[in-house]
N, C-alpha and C positions, 0 to 999 in steps of 0.2 A: 381663352387665353391662347395666344399663338406665339411662336418664337421664330426668329430667322434662323434657318438651318443651312448647313452645307452637309449633304448626305451622300453616301456612296455605298455600294454593295460589293462585297468581295467574298467569294466562296460561300455565297448564301447567307452571309452575316452582315448586319447593318453596322455602319460606323457613322457617327454624327458629331459635329462640333456645333453646339447650340449657343447662340448669342445670349448674353444676359439680358438684353432688352426685351421687355414684355410689351406686346402691342396687340391691338385689334386690327386685323387686315380684312378689308372688304373686297372680295373678288370682283374684277371688272371684266368686261367683254374683251378688252385688249390683252388680258393676261393669257399667255399660251397655256392650253389645256395640259400639256406635259408638266409645266411648272406647278400648276394647281395640284396635279396628282402627286407629284413628289412632296410638296408641302404637306398635303393631307396625310400621306403615308408616314411621313416623318413624325407628325404629331401623334398619330396612333401608336407608333413604335415607342414613344416615350411614355405611354400609359395615360395620356391625356385625351380629351375629346374636343373636337372642333365642330359644334353644331352649325347647321346651315343658317340658322336665324340668330347667330351670336351677334352679328353686326347691328341687330335691332335693339340690343340690350342697352338700357340707359346706364351710364357710368355709375359705379357705386360711390357714394359720398365718403369723405374722410371719416365721418362719424360711423358709417356703416362698416367701413374697412376696419376701423379700430375695434368696434364691437365684435365683429366676426373673429378677428385675431385673438381677442381676449377670451372669447368663449371656447375657441378651439384649443388654445394653449392651456386652458383650465382642465381640459379632459385628460385624465391619466393615459399614458401611452399603453397600448395593447389592452385597454379595457373598453369594451363596446358599451353603448348606452343600455342595451338590453341585459347586460351581465354586470353592470356596475354595482348593483346591490349585493351580488354574491362575490364580488372582487375576483372574478375569474380572469386570469391573464394568459396570454399566449406566450410562446417561447420567443424571446427577443433574439436579434442577431448579435454578431460580435461587434462590440462598441467599446467606448471608453467612458466609464461612469463619471469621470472627472473632466471630460472634454470642455474647454472654455466656451465653445459655441453652443453647447447644450441643445436646446430645441429651437429650430428656425422655421418661421413661416415664410414660404417661398412665393406664393401667389394666392390671390383670392379672386374668384369669378362668380358671376350669377349662375344659378342652377337652371338647367334646361330639361324640361320633361315633355316629350312628344312634340318638340318644336316650339313649346311655349317658354319664353324667357322670363324668369322671375327675379326681381331685385330684392325680394323679401327672403328668398332662400338662396344660400350661397354655398360654394364649395371652397374649402381651405386646404391648400397643399402644404405639407410640412415634412421636414426631415429632422430626425432625432439623432444627434451625435452620440448620445449615451448608449443607444442600442443599435446604431448604424442601420436605421430603417426609415422608410418613407410611408406616408399615409395621406388620404384625402378625407376630410371631415365635411359632411353635409349637415347644415344647420339652418334653423329658422331665426331670422332677426326679429320677427314679430312675436312668436311664442317663446323665444329664447330656449328652444329645445334642440338638443343634439339628435339628429335623425339617424345618422349612420357614420361609422368610422371604418374605412376600408384600407387595408395595406396595399401599397404600390410596390410591385416586384423590382422596379428599377430605381437606382439611386441617382440617376442622371437627370434630375429635374433642374430647371433654371436656377442660377445663383441669385441670391439676394444681396443687398448692399452690404450687410454685415459680413457675409462670406467673402465678398470681393475685397473688402478692406482687410480682412484677415489674411488673404492671399498676398496682397500688396505689402502688408507689414512683414510677413514671413520672408518675402524676397528682399525687402529693405534691410533686414537683419542678417542676410547672408553676405558676408564680406567676399567670399569666393565668387559668388554669382555677380556681384557688382564689379569685381575686378575683370571678369570675363566680358562684361558689357563694355567696360572702358576700353579693353583691348580691341574689341570689335570696332569701336569708334576710331581708335588710333589707326587701325589698318585701313580705314576709309578716309583718312586724312582729316578727321574732325577732332575738335577739342573734347577730351573725355569728360564725362559727367562727374559732378561732385557728390550729388545725392540722387536718389530715385525720384525725388519730388520734381526734378527738372524734366521728367518724361511724362507723356500722356500714356495712359494704360487702358486697354480694352480687355475685359475679362469674359471668358466663355466657359461653360461646363465642358469638360473634356472626356470623350469616350474613345478609347483606343480600339484598334482592330485585334491586337495581340491579346489573347485571353490570359497570358502569363503576366501581363502588365497589371500592377496593383490597382490602377485606375479603372480597369475593366469592371471591378466589383466595388470600387470605393469612389468617394466623391472628390474630384480633383478640379482645379481651376487652371485653364490655359490663359496665359497672359501675353498679349501682343503689345509691344512697346514702340512708341513713336517719339522721335526727338523733336526739337523746336522747328525743324524743317518739314515735319510731318512725314519723315522717312521711317519706315518700319525696320526694326532690328531683325537680322536673320536668326538670331537666337531668341527662342520663345520659351520662357520658363513654364514649368508645370508644377503646381503646388498641390500636394496631397493634403486636403483639408482635414481628413480624419487622422492622419499620422503626423501632420505638421512638418512634412519633409519637402524638399525642393529638388527638382530635376529639370531636364530640358526635353523639348519635343524632338524626337528622333527624325532625322531627314533621310 
């Protein structure tokens, strides 16, 4: 799994805005080596892996994706396969036990071992809003066995469709935010919008540089808004999905 990134380094700390689009990218000879290096480093920083032979993997079918998601979501959070019989649990992070997003499956990819790509073994990336934690589950679609469940230290994994819709809904319900967007259009001599549905929205996972920003440790969506002329708004909403709050990207 790869993501399109805009990445920068400041004071030895990485910052990235990761597009929600999940795609497989095959390196070509024409791609500049520096770009390849930046893309590879960005993926590693997110806690994911980009195996060299990933492009050779056959796409997972819809049935395989559904089965993998069902198996992973059935595994209790913080209970590993080897300890499930004794119900040993680890200490969860700070979350909301009543969060409406509950547990989200973010991505599913074939498992790679020593350069060998398997479509029978997959890795499922998930985020749990009840415990505010992420994990990757390795499982076999043939034996239906959960092989491993590993915590991921970063919460900044790609957004899925349900999270994106939750962010859009939160913005649509903010009358103050919509009024600021209308004022922005009026200043540009345009007809102000009536509803958010009139705009096109591109959502990305947001990772701020400032460690005091709540989005540094929490899952937030950055929304880029486009009008019917495909002109992007200068105002970019930031939705904290864990808290359900809305702010703006600082300029």
